[in-house]
C-alpha positions in Angstrom: -42.3 35.2 -26.4 -39.1 34.0 -28.0 -36.8 31.6 -26.2 -33.1 31.8 -25.8 -32.9 29.7 -29.0 -34.1 32.7 -30.9 -30.9 34.5 -29.9 -28.6 31.6 -30.8 -26.2 33.3 -33.1 -25.1 36.2 -35.1 -24.5 35.7 -38.8 -23.0 37.7 -41.5 -25.4 38.9 -44.2 -22.4 39.0 -46.6 -22.3 36.2 -49.2 -25.8 34.9 -48.3 -27.1 32.7 -51.1 -30.4 31.1 -51.7 -31.7 28.7 -49.1 -31.8 25.8 -51.6 -28.0 25.9 -52.0 -27.5 25.0 -48.4 -29.9 22.0 -48.3 -27.4 19.9 -50.3 -24.5 20.9 -47.9 -26.1 20.4 -44.5 -27.1 17.1 -43.1 -30.8 16.4 -42.2 -30.2 17.1 -38.4 -28.6 20.5 -39.2 -31.5 21.3 -41.5 -34.0 20.4 -38.8 -32.1 22.4 -36.2 -32.1 25.4 -38.4 -35.8 25.1 -39.1 -36.6 24.8 -35.4 -34.5 27.8 -34.6 -36.2 29.9 -37.3 -39.7 28.8 -36.3 -41.3 31.6 -34.2 -43.5 28.9 -32.6 -40.5 27.1 -31.2 -40.1 28.2 -27.6 -37.7 25.6 -26.3 -34.2 25.9 -25.2 -31.1 24.7 -27.0 -31.2 21.7 -24.7 -34.8 21.0 -25.9 -33.8 21.4 -29.5 -30.8 19.1 -29.2 -32.9 16.4 -27.5 -35.5 16.6 -30.2 -33.1 16.2 -33.1 -30.9 13.7 -31.2 -27.6 15.5 -31.0 -25.3 16.6 -28.1 -25.3 20.3 -27.2 -21.6 20.3 -28.1 -22.5 19.2 -31.6 -24.9 22.0 -31.9 -22.3 24.5 -30.8 -19.8 23.1 -33.3 -22.4 23.7 -36.0 -22.4 27.4 -35.1 -18.8 27.5 -36.4 -20.2 26.3 -39.8 -20.8 29.2 -42.1 -23.3 27.3 -44.2 -25.3 26.4 -41.1 -25.4 30.0 -39.9 -26.4 31.3 -43.3 -29.1 28.7 -43.9 -30.5 29.4 -40.4 -30.4 33.2 -41.1 -32.1 32.8 -44.5 -34.9 30.8 -42.8 -35.3 33.4 -40.1 -35.6 36.1 -42.9 -38.2 34.0 -44.6 -40.3 33.7 -41.4 -39.9 37.4 -40.7 -41.0 38.4 -44.2 -44.1 36.1 -44.0 -45.2 37.9 -40.8 -45.8 41.1 -42.6 
């Protein structure tokens, strides 16, 4: 069962570029958050995610305004979804 973290955002599929392009833009905590959100085995809440990576919930929600963060997370979700087939 997916947690609420799996429903964390909606992102535009427009202008999506390769995952590797975002790695240089995002900081390590943003990268870790995106990886956790995309991981189907992660069943925690946003609060759990923030505690594990060491950021405030308000920081996480600011990241959702960051187009690169949304696209990177979306590309990781796509990668996980493709590997399940």
